[in-house]
C-alpha positions in Angstrom: 7.3 11.4 32.1 6.1 8.3 30.1 2.3 7.4 29.4 2.8 4.4 27.7 1.1 2.2 30.5 -1.5 4.4 31.4 -3.7 6.6 29.2 -7.3 8.2 30.6 -10.2 9.8 28.9 -11.3 12.8 29.8 -10.2 14.8 32.3 -8.6 13.5 35.0 -6.2 14.3 37.7 -5.2 11.2 38.8 -3.8 10.1 35.4 0.2 11.3 35.7 3.6 10.5 35.4 6.9 11.8 36.9 7.8 14.5 34.4 10.8 16.8 34.3 12.1 18.8 37.1 9.7 16.7 40.0 6.8 18.5 37.7 3.4 16.5 37.4 3.1 15.8 33.2 -0.2 14.1 31.9 -1.6 11.4 30.2 -5.8 12.1 30.2 -7.3 13.6 27.2 -7.4 16.9 28.9 -4.1 17.3 28.8 -3.9 18.5 25.3 -6.1 21.9 26.2 -3.9 22.5 29.5 -0.8 22.0 27.5 0.7 19.6 30.5 0.8 15.9 28.6 3.8 14.2 29.0 6.4 14.1 26.3 5.1 10.5 24.7 0.7 11.1 24.7 1.1 11.6 21.4 2.5 8.5 20.4 1.2 6.5 23.7 -2.4 7.7 23.8 -3.6 9.5 20.4 -2.6 6.8 18.2 -5.4 4.6 19.8 -7.9 6.8 20.5 -11.1 6.3 19.1 -13.9 8.8 19.0 -17.3 8.1 19.7 -20.1 7.5 16.8 -23.4 7.5 17.0 -26.8 6.9 14.1 -28.9 9.1 13.3 -32.0 10.6 15.5 -35.1 7.9 15.5 -38.3 9.5 15.1 -39.9 12.3 17.2 -42.6 10.5 19.7 -46.3 11.3 20.1 -47.2 14.1 22.5 -47.1 12.9 26.4 -50.2 15.3 26.6 -53.6 14.3 24.2 -55.0 17.8 25.0 -52.7 20.9 26.1 -48.9 21.1 26.6 -46.8 17.8 27.1 -43.2 16.9 25.6 -42.0 14.2 22.2 -38.8 12.5 22.6 -36.3 11.0 20.2 -32.7 8.9 20.7 -30.5 7.4 18.8 -27.4 4.6 19.5 -23.7 4.7 19.5 -22.5 3.0 17.1 -18.5 3.1 17.9 -18.0 4.1 22.1 -15.2 5.8 22.3 -11.6 4.2 23.3 -8.3 5.1 24.5 -9.4 9.1 25.3 -11.3 9.5 22.3 -13.9 11.8 21.9 -17.3 11.4 24.7 -20.1 10.3 23.2 -22.9 13.1 22.0 -26.2 13.2 24.1 -28.4 10.9 22.8 -31.7 11.7 23.6 -33.5 15.0 23.0 -36.9 16.5 24.5 -38.8 19.5 23.1 -42.1 20.6 24.0 -45.9 20.2 22.0 -49.2 21.0 22.4 -51.4 17.9 22.5 -54.6 18.4 19.7 -56.5 15.4 19.8 -60.1 15.9 18.2 -61.9 15.1 21.4 -59.7 17.8 23.2 -62.3 20.3 22.5 -65.0 18.7 24.3 -63.1 17.2 26.7 -63.6 19.5 30.3 
């Protein structure tokens, strides 16, 4: 089977070609894990693969609650998007809990 005109990122069961003995061989990047890639997968698809690259995390935001339990968030940007079945991007946002401790909290009711 030949992947020459089709290479798909991730797991994609519609991305296949007829292989030996009427079996399907696959041209999605998941085929490397399952071992059912078409014979030319490496040459046709992997040479062009570009994995996602992201920049550094930005600063944490302030606490969403001035008094008591809240959350903070931070994010980062994609610097190079994935192409041709390359590794997908990791999480771009994170959240964590925080406790607002504004000076007025002790007097607020």
